[in-house]
Each structure stands twice: as structure tokens, then as C-alpha cells.
GUBAVEX-927239 format. One line per 4 residues: for each residue x, y, z of C-alpha. Coordinates in steps of 0.1 Angstrom, whole numbers. Example, Ala and Ser with C-alpha at 12.3 -4.5 7.8 and 13.67 -1.06 7.14 Angstrom:
// residues 2
123,-45,78 | 137,-11,71
//
This chain:
// residues 720
-171,231,-458 | -168,230,-423 | -194,253,-401 | -175,274,-374
-164,259,-344 | -186,281,-321 | -216,264,-340 | -234,231,-325
-257,206,-343 | -280,193,-314 | -318,184,-313 | -343,202,-294
-377,180,-281 | -410,191,-263 | -442,167,-255 | -463,162,-282
-446,179,-307 | -415,172,-339 | -382,179,-330 | -360,204,-337
-328,201,-356 | -306,228,-351 | -276,245,-349 | -268,268,-321
-244,297,-325 | -228,293,-285 | -220,331,-298 | -256,342,-301
-273,354,-264 | -297,324,-251 | -327,341,-250 | -324,351,-288
-320,309,-292 | -352,307,-274 | -370,331,-295 | -365,310,-324
-376,275,-310 | -401,288,-294 | -412,306,-327 | -406,274,-348
-434,260,-324 | -456,289,-328 | -455,295,-289 | -455,327,-273
-440,344,-248 | -408,330,-250 | -397,339,-214 | -416,316,-195
-392,289,-213 | -363,275,-214 | -339,243,-218 | -333,218,-203
-303,189,-205 | -330,157,-215 | -308,130,-200 | -294,132,-163
-305,154,-135 | -326,174,-162 | -301,206,-152 | -314,239,-171
-293,258,-195 | -274,289,-188 | -251,310,-202 | -229,297,-172
-232,261,-186 | -242,265,-220 | -204,255,-230 | -214,216,-222
-236,215,-251 | -217,192,-276 | -227,178,-312 | -252,159,-314
-265,172,-275 | -301,166,-269 | -318,199,-249 | -356,197,-246
-379,230,-241 | -397,231,-199 | -411,258,-182 | -383,283,-172
-371,277,-134 | -388,307,-116 | -423,299,-128 | -416,257,-122
-405,269,-88 | -437,292,-83 | -456,262,-93 | -443,240,-70
-443,258,-39 | -480,263,-47 | -485,229,-52 | -475,223,-14
-503,241,0 | -527,221,-13 | -545,197,8 | -546,167,-15
-521,143,3 | -517,131,-31 | -512,165,-49 | -485,170,-24
-469,139,-29 | -464,144,-64 | -456,179,-62 | -424,166,-37
-417,141,-62 | -413,170,-90 | -393,193,-66 | -370,163,-53
-360,153,-94 | -353,194,-100 | -335,202,-66 | -299,189,-79
-296,219,-102 | -288,252,-88 | -302,276,-113 | -339,260,-101
-325,260,-61 | -321,294,-60 | -353,301,-74 | -369,278,-45
-350,294,-20 | -357,329,-29 | -391,317,-24 | -387,302,15
-388,273,-2 | -367,258,24 | -389,277,54 | -422,254,36
-403,223,37 | -394,228,73 | -428,230,80 | -440,197,62
-414,182,83 | -419,198,114 | -452,191,114 | -447,151,106
-486,145,96 | -472,119,73 | -447,98,83 | -445,78,51
-436,88,18 | -445,129,23 | -421,128,52 | -399,111,31
-398,135,1 | -396,165,19 | -364,151,38 | -347,144,3
-359,179,-11 | -347,198,18 | -312,179,17 | -311,181,-17
-315,223,-16 | -293,225,16 | -261,207,-6 | -261,236,-24
-241,255,2 | -266,284,-2 | -280,286,31 | -259,278,65
-270,248,85 | -263,273,117 | -297,287,107 | -323,259,114
-344,262,142 | -337,240,175 | -375,228,169 | -367,227,137
-339,199,149 | -354,182,181 | -386,169,154 | -363,152,131
-340,142,162 | -371,127,175 | -377,107,137 | -339,95,148
-358,80,186 | -388,67,173 | -392,27,170 | -417,25,143
-407,48,110 | -406,42,72 | -379,24,62 | -362,57,40
-369,84,69 | -345,75,99 | -314,73,71 | -324,112,58
-330,121,92 | -298,105,108 | -278,119,74 | -296,157,80
-284,150,116 | -250,146,105 | -246,178,86 | -258,200,110
-236,180,140 | -207,188,110 | -216,225,105 | -223,238,134
-207,232,168 | -244,246,192 | -264,224,173 | -244,196,175
-244,198,214 | -282,197,210 | -276,165,184 | -253,150,213
-278,153,241 | -312,148,224 | -299,113,202 | -282,91,230
-253,65,220 | -276,33,226 | -300,45,196 | -275,48,175
-259,10,181 | -298,-1,182 | -298,16,144 | -261,0,136
-277,-35,144 | -304,-32,124 | -302,-54,88 | -303,-23,63
-268,-12,46 | -280,24,44 | -292,27,80 | -257,15,91
-238,38,69 | -260,70,80 | -261,59,115 | -223,56,114
-218,89,98 | -242,105,126 | -213,86,152 | -184,96,137
-196,133,132 | -204,137,177 | -175,116,178 | -150,147,159
-174,175,172 | -165,160,206 | -137,173,233 | -105,147,239
-119,142,269 | -160,134,259 | -143,115,228 | -122,91,252
-154,83,270 | -177,80,244 | -153,56,225 | -148,39,256
-183,35,264 | -189,24,226 | -161,-6,233 | -180,-16,262
-212,-18,243 | -192,-44,222 | -194,-21,192 | -159,-31,179
-164,-69,178 | -205,-58,159 | -186,-38,135 | -160,-64,128
-183,-94,125 | -216,-80,110 | -202,-51,88 | -164,-56,80
-172,-93,75 | -209,-89,63 | -220,-112,33 | -226,-74,11
-200,-54,0 | -185,-28,17 | -193,4,4 | -169,34,-3
-188,54,23 | -189,29,55 | -154,26,46 | -145,64,53
-164,64,86 | -145,29,94 | -114,49,86 | -125,84,108
-135,56,136 | -103,40,133 | -83,73,136 | -101,89,162
-90,60,186 | -55,60,179 | -57,94,184 | -61,89,220
-27,77,222 | -19,113,213 | -16,128,243 | 7,95,256
29,101,228 | 33,136,229 | 45,137,267 | 80,132,280
91,108,308 | 85,130,340 | 118,121,363 | 97,128,397
70,108,389 | 71,80,413 | 42,59,395 | 62,59,362
99,53,378 | 78,19,396 | 70,14,360 | 106,12,352
115,-12,379 | 86,-31,367 | 101,-36,333 | 138,-44,346
122,-68,374 | 103,-86,343 | 138,-91,328 | 165,-100,358
138,-109,386 | 157,-135,397 | 194,-125,388 | 183,-88,410
170,-107,438 | 201,-130,443 | 228,-103,437 | 204,-76,455
207,-93,488 | 228,-77,513 | 241,-51,489 | 246,-12,501
224,14,482 | 254,24,460 | 257,-13,445 | 223,-18,442
220,16,420 | 251,5,406 | 235,-28,393 | 200,-11,381
220,9,362 | 242,-19,342 | 208,-39,342 | 192,-9,323
216,-12,302 | 214,-46,292 | 174,-37,286 | 191,-18,258
188,19,270 | 215,40,259 | 214,62,295 | 224,47,330
188,67,342 | 160,57,312 | 144,88,320 | 170,101,297
158,80,265 | 118,88,276 | 123,121,267 | 120,121,234
88,129,221 | 68,115,200 | 66,88,209 | 73,94,247
53,76,276 | 38,55,244 | 69,35,244 | 71,29,283
33,18,277 | 46,-7,248 | 72,-19,270 | 50,-27,298
26,-45,273 | 49,-67,261 | 62,-75,294 | 28,-81,309
11,-99,281 | 35,-118,264 | 64,-127,296 | 81,-154,281
90,-134,249 | 100,-104,265 | 121,-124,285 | 135,-150,258
143,-114,236 | 162,-97,266 | 183,-126,274 | 192,-139,239
205,-104,234 | 224,-96,268 | 243,-132,258 | 251,-122,223
289,-100,217 | 284,-66,226 | 286,-49,190 | 260,-80,176
231,-74,202 | 198,-60,193 | 190,-32,223 | 152,-39,233
148,-5,247 | 162,20,219 | 144,-6,196 | 112,0,213
114,32,213 | 122,36,175 | 93,10,166 | 70,31,184
82,57,165 | 79,39,132 | 38,25,143 | 31,57,148
40,74,114 | 28,39,96 | -7,45,117 | -7,80,115
-17,87,152 | -22,125,158 | -33,135,119 | -56,151,114
-87,130,95 | -88,134,57 | -123,142,44 | -120,113,15
-94,84,31 | -108,45,29 | -78,27,40 | -87,14,72
-73,-17,86 | -96,-43,96 | -73,-60,117 | -74,-27,140
-116,-40,149 | -102,-77,151 | -93,-73,188 | -88,-50,219
-57,-27,223 | -45,-35,185 | -16,-9,188 | -3,-27,214
-6,-59,200 | 8,-49,173 | 35,-33,184 | 46,-70,203
43,-87,171 | 67,-61,153 | 92,-60,180 | 93,-102,175
100,-96,139 | 122,-64,144 | 147,-93,166 | 142,-118,135
154,-93,115 | 185,-82,134 | 192,-120,131 | 188,-122,97
206,-91,90 | 238,-106,115 | 235,-65,122 | 256,-47,148
246,-14,165 | 263,3,136 | 233,-10,117 | 206,0,134
192,26,111 | 191,1,79 | 175,-28,103 | 148,-3,113
147,8,72 | 143,-37,64 | 111,-35,87 | 95,1,80
93,-17,43 | 79,-53,62 | 55,-33,81 | 42,-10,52
35,-40,25 | 22,-66,49 | -5,-34,66 | -9,-29,25
-21,-61,20 | -47,-56,50 | -48,-87,69 | -85,-90,86
-69,-99,116 | -36,-98,142 | -30,-139,134 | -28,-132,95
-7,-105,100 | 18,-123,122 | 17,-149,97 | 23,-127,67
50,-102,78 | 70,-133,94 | 67,-144,57 | 83,-118,44
120,-122,56 | 151,-95,49 | 161,-119,18 | 125,-108,2
125,-77,7 | 158,-74,-12 | 143,-92,-35 | 107,-69,-42
134,-45,-37 | 153,-55,-71 | 116,-61,-87 | 105,-25,-83
136,-12,-97 | 146,-29,-126 | 105,-22,-129 | 108,15,-127
136,13,-151 | 117,-6,-176 | 138,-37,-176 | 109,-57,-171
88,-45,-201 | 85,-69,-231 | 103,-52,-254 | 132,-48,-231
131,-88,-218 | 128,-94,-263 | 158,-75,-266 | 177,-95,-241
170,-122,-253 | 186,-116,-286 | 220,-106,-265 | 221,-136,-251
240,-163,-279 | 265,-132,-282 | 272,-125,-248 | 274,-164,-237
301,-165,-264 | 320,-138,-249 | 320,-155,-213 | 329,-185,-235
356,-169,-249 | 367,-157,-215 | 367,-188,-199 | 388,-204,-225
415,-177,-225 | 416,-185,-187 | 420,-218,-189 | 454,-212,-213
471,-187,-182 | 468,-223,-162 | 461,-223,-124 | 484,-240,-95
464,-268,-84 | 473,-284,-45 | 476,-324,-46 | 454,-344,-20
480,-371,-2 | 462,-403,12 | 464,-386,45 | 440,-355,31
473,-333,31 | 476,-309,3 | 509,-303,6 | 523,-306,-32
514,-285,-59 | 508,-292,-97 | 502,-268,-129 | 476,-275,-158
468,-254,-186 | 450,-255,-220 | 472,-250,-249 | 465,-222,-273
448,-242,-303 | 427,-255,-271 | 437,-292,-282 | 453,-304,-252
456,-300,-213 | 492,-300,-202 | 498,-303,-168 | 528,-311,-144
544,-308,-108 | 562,-283,-96 | 579,-265,-63 | 564,-245,-36
569,-208,-43 | 584,-217,-77 | 569,-190,-107 | 547,-209,-129
564,-229,-160 | 563,-229,-195 | 544,-248,-215 | 573,-264,-230
584,-276,-196 | 550,-295,-186 | 555,-332,-191 | 521,-343,-190
496,-340,-221 | 456,-348,-221 | 442,-344,-261 | 407,-327,-251
396,-353,-277 | 402,-379,-254 | 380,-362,-223 | 350,-383,-220
331,-365,-190 | 335,-337,-162 | 324,-347,-129 | 318,-326,-99
313,-326,-63 | 307,-364,-49 | 307,-379,-81 | 347,-376,-81
369,-403,-73 | 394,-384,-50 | 366,-375,-26 | 343,-406,-25
362,-423,5 | 343,-419,35 | 342,-392,61 | 321,-363,72
343,-338,87 | 339,-301,82 | 374,-304,56 | 357,-336,32
326,-311,27 | 346,-282,20 | 367,-307,-8 | 333,-316,-21
328,-278,-28 | 360,-276,-49 | 366,-311,-65 | 360,-318,-100
374,-348,-126 | 378,-353,-164 | 376,-388,-174 | 392,-401,-199
401,-431,-224 | 437,-445,-212 | 441,-478,-230 | 414,-500,-223
405,-486,-187 | 391,-460,-179 | 413,-428,-163 | 409,-395,-143
426,-358,-134 | 415,-348,-106 | 413,-313,-95 | 408,-296,-59
401,-257,-71 | 419,-231,-50 | 388,-211,-48 | 356,-212,-54
357,-187,-82 | 385,-208,-97 | 364,-240,-96 | 333,-218,-116
360,-208,-140 | 375,-243,-145 | 343,-267,-147 | 328,-236,-169
358,-242,-195 | 362,-275,-193 | 319,-278,-202 | 327,-256,-229
352,-276,-243 | 330,-306,-244 | 303,-285,-262 | 279,-290,-228
260,-256,-215 | 281,-234,-192 | 255,-234,-157 | 277,-222,-127
266,-195,-109 | 294,-174,-122 | 280,-175,-155 | 252,-168,-144
260,-131,-126 | 285,-126,-156 | 257,-130,-182 | 232,-110,-160
262,-80,-158 | 269,-77,-193 | 234,-81,-201 | 224,-51,-181
254,-30,-193 | 249,-39,-229 | 209,-34,-227 | 218,4,-205
239,13,-237 | 214,1,-260 | 189,26,-248 | 210,55,-242
193,76,-272 | 158,62,-257 | 163,76,-220 | 128,93,-206
108,75,-238 | 82,58,-223 | 85,20,-236 | 48,7,-248
40,-27,-238 | 31,-36,-271 | 47,-31,-302 | 26,0,-326
10,-17,-353 | 21,-20,-388 | 1,4,-414 | -17,-16,-439
3,-19,-474 | -6,7,-500 | -23,2,-526 | 0,7,-551
43,7,-555 | 41,30,-587 | 61,55,-566 | 94,35,-572
120,48,-590 | 127,35,-624 | 166,30,-630 | 164,20,-663
150,53,-677 | 177,75,-685 | 170,115,-678 | 174,137,-709
//
């Protein structure tokens, strides 16, 4: 008989005693369970004891967490948490350094348990630990254990960080600023100050004023990964707590002190693997730095600002400097304004007054910053972009200004400029720390990619949104690869042309539909012979219908027509000349016949005898693509029946049909497309009843055969 569901079989152990195997009734009060366990070991005062999990953090078992006890769990009997807390806090007052060290070790091991932490905090345990930390009599292991126990107790959130005293925080700051210190003290002190900074604005300002940025840079340069991580954590906490103006000054100072280069060389490309915590802090640092662009992104262009007007004119002059100088000399003010308006339109602004284009926020002035940066730091690429598109047809030109504005919006979305930092994200880009002005440099690469994609798509002005969608996909896919440098990003994104994006989209769509699952691929392979037979039948029927072909004279003129078709029994090719404009002849009226059995081979392209003559003109190239011949025996000599197909489709249909007659595989592109279309359609029809049913990668296991087959019905036994 199975035990009740609320009864679990467990073991309870105690030092120097034989373990007990008991059945714990979860419906019984915990005090009654403790009384039974203590009675079995002849222990009095059961209220002085408690049960703990024997593994992990040895958490105390209470009425709240007792449901975590499962069959086979091992528990241990120990001192009750209130008595244990009283004993340990008394040990902290001992004058013996060794006893204080042992007490702190035990306190650290039990501090993660919330039940024990409540008892310690209620007995002023935090104040007693704070006294040890403030006194700083021992800067070695005792201080390390005291800081660790203090942090573990504070992590439970029962006491606010804002309640810490200023002298206490200043003492911890002193530990951070000291040069000679135990290897574990400073990471713990930095961790404590990080929590203080994130939780209390007032104490955060104290930490900011007491801990110099140069001191954090020193800790970052120590080849101690734990110390580096905690120093980076405090640095990002200080940046998050600062005002936008203060944050900009702090980041400018850090960049001047080569923090970016150090992170890139000694942290990102360190031999030791990058931890999750450091990855998160690098993400926060990247997000805060990119956040400095938000004011420019949210500010529209001011048409009355002299500085911004001069920047627009500098943008125009960088593209049309020589032309403007030659045409603008001696012109009236109205004529000069008209010339400027025309040049701004050539630059790709939608309005003759470019200020109207840049009133949109986002991207606001950030788009103007990007365009100016591109024109000043890549002047040849900028001039080539503008002049190349100015010389195209109006409908095919890629508008530089409109593209730059939209691309700036796109980059802000992909890099989440202005969005609040996530508390857990780790997706920083190593490329961001690879060089200065990374956002503007990324724009320079992206705008050239956009022009390249525009040409690959042969886009017009109506296709602008489609081009931007493709560019978004190119940038997003490449950024997801986390390239380590801008050059690597440039290489990877340029290796992802428009055709490759289409192929990836198709592959992903097939994966989503389950078309590439092994069972579906197996089904497609089984369907192929049947569908190839269907295509073969269609090709032969097309040959039976016949086609009008043009003859080529010795002067390469296609001025005469002839008709060829396959007999209904697929035995003979019948053909003959027809007049221009006449209806297709009947089978009986065709004078010439070629038995299929006499055909030796099918020739295509340059192998055909009627296109072997010399010549490299465009007409010959077109003929190569449409020419095919069949060779056959004519007496003792070899003869040819030569064809020039009226279209590429007819070429595929006839070469496939003739290959089928000769028993050769049909290898044309049209056959491949037809087969794929039929396979897709037939597969979907076969799977209609399995819609929304997940298809497994592997077939389910076949169950073993039964031990006997006596269940079979014996039909030879007559029923009474």
C-alpha cells in the first residue's frame, strides 16, 4: 500500500549519533516532529533544536519552506537559530582573535539563511559587525569575514542601506583608497560601496566625493579579475547616480585617461574568460556612453541658429565646392539662393530648406552630426556618394540626406540609445570599445552599405522603405555576431549582400514552417520520383503540342519559320517549313520525320554546329543561350537537327523533353523550380492534418515485441 501523498521518507542525522530514518508527515506541526526526533535520541528541551538541510547553505527548516523536503532528503539536527545567533554574537565580543575568526566563519556560512539572518539582525548583529569594520584592528582575514557577513545580512533587504552611518561609509572608503591591503578586503569594500551608491543618493554623493576616479582606474589595472569586476561595478554605479552633465564630465575624463583602450586590450581580450558580471557592467558603461547622444537626438534643428546654418552650408560645400565656386561667382543673391536650394536637393533633402527635414526627432541634430562627421572624416567616400547619385536617373538616385536621417534613427533603435539600462543584460558590443567615436564611425560604414544595397536592389525612390528594411536586417545580423572591431564589422556586413539576406530569410522561413525537419526532408525524398514523373509527362506533352522555330540564314538573320512536334506515340519528331502568320500545321502535313530511336545525343549552347562560327557579338551570345541540336545517323554520316528556341522557357521545355526521350536526367533550371513548387505544395497537402503539431527531429522508439502472440484470433475454430 502506497504511503499518503503528504508523507515523505527522510533521514535525520546528528554528530556522534546513528541517523534516523523517519516518515515525515507534512500535516504534523514542525514542533511535534522535532519532539519525536529528540525523543528518539533522548534529548531534552526539544525547543532548543532545529532541523536544517544537510547540503547547500544548510538552511533552517520552517513551516514556510518545509514543502521543499522531498523523498530521500537528508536533514540534520542543530541548535535553534535564536540560540545559535546569541552564541555567535557573544563570540564576537571575545578578546581572542582566533575565536573571533572562527565565530565570523560560522556566521558567514549561516548568514545566507533568512531565518538565521532575522535572529542576528534583531539582536543588533549588524551594529556589532559594523564596529569590527570601523575599528579596523585587523586588516586581514577578520576584516574580510566581517565585511562578507555584513554584506550577506544586508542582501536580505531587511535593513535599508540608507541607515548606514557616514563614519562607517568613510571607513569603508578608506579601505578602497589604501594601497597595501588584503586581496579580499578591497573587492568586498567596493561591493559594499556599490550597494550604498545604488540605494542611497545622499551616501552615493559621499562615495563619489571620497573615491577618486583615478583610484578606480588603479584597481581596474590590477590583474585581479575579482577586483577589476568590483571596481567596474562601483564605477558604473557612480555614473548611473550622476546627473547628465556630471556623467558627461566623468566619461570624458575616463576616456582621456585611456579607459576605453585598457578595457579593450586587457579586459575584453584578456586570456581569462569574461565573467557574466563584468559583461553586464560593460553593457551598462556602453549604454551610459551612448546615452550622451540622447540630447542631440531629441533636439530639432533651430533654423535661427547661426552655427547650425553654417554646418549645413559646410555640408553642401564639401559636396559641391568646385561647382559652387564656379557657378556662384558674380551671381545675385536670389540666384545664389536658388543654386543653394538646388544643391541641397541634390544632397537628398526633401525640402529646399534642409531645416525642415531635420526638425524630426529623433534623430534631430544627431543626424546632422553624423553627416558632418562622414563628410569630414571620409571626404572621398562622401563626395563619391553624392556625385554618383547626382548623375543617376532621378528615380534611381539614392538620397544622401534622407538616407542619413533614417539610418540615424535605425542605429539609435538597434543600439537602444536613450533607453534605460537593463538590470541583467550583458549584450555589449566589443566593437564599441575598439575605437573613439564608435557611433559616428558605425554610421560611416552603414551609409556606404546602404548605397551598396541600393545599387544591388536597383531601387527607386518608391523602394526606399524596402531598402531600409534590408539594411536594418544586414546591420542587426552583423551586430548580433559581436564583431571585435569596426574593420571586422565592415568585412562581415559587406559579406552579407542583398541576395544573401533573401537566402537567409527563405531558410529561416522554412525552419519556422518545419520544412527542413528530418521527417519532412525524408517525405520530400520519397515524393521526388513521382513528381519527376509528372514533370516528364508534362514535358513530353509540350513536345507533342509542337513549337514554331525561326531558321537562321548564313547572314545570321532569323527570317524563316519552321514547326516541329513529337508524335503522340513518342516515336517520331515531325517537322517542316511554315509561312509567316500561318496557323500551326497538322501532324499529317509535316513532310519531314526523324525517328527518336535514331537520335544519338542532345547538344546545347556553343556545342551546337549552327552557332560554332566565329563571332563575339551580343546576338551570338543570345543565340548560345537559346540554341540546341540533336545529332542522328543519316546513312554513313552524322547529321544534325538544329533549333533556336523562341524563349528561355521554351529552351528548357524542349531540352528537358528531349532528355526524357533519350533517358537522360532533366537538369534545367525550370525543372528545378517546378519540382520545388510541386514538392512544397504536395508536402503541405500531406501535412494538413498535422497543423500546429510539433514534428520531432527523431522518430519515436519502436516498442519491443510482446512476449507471445497468443492474442491472435484463431479463425479455424468454429463458434458454437
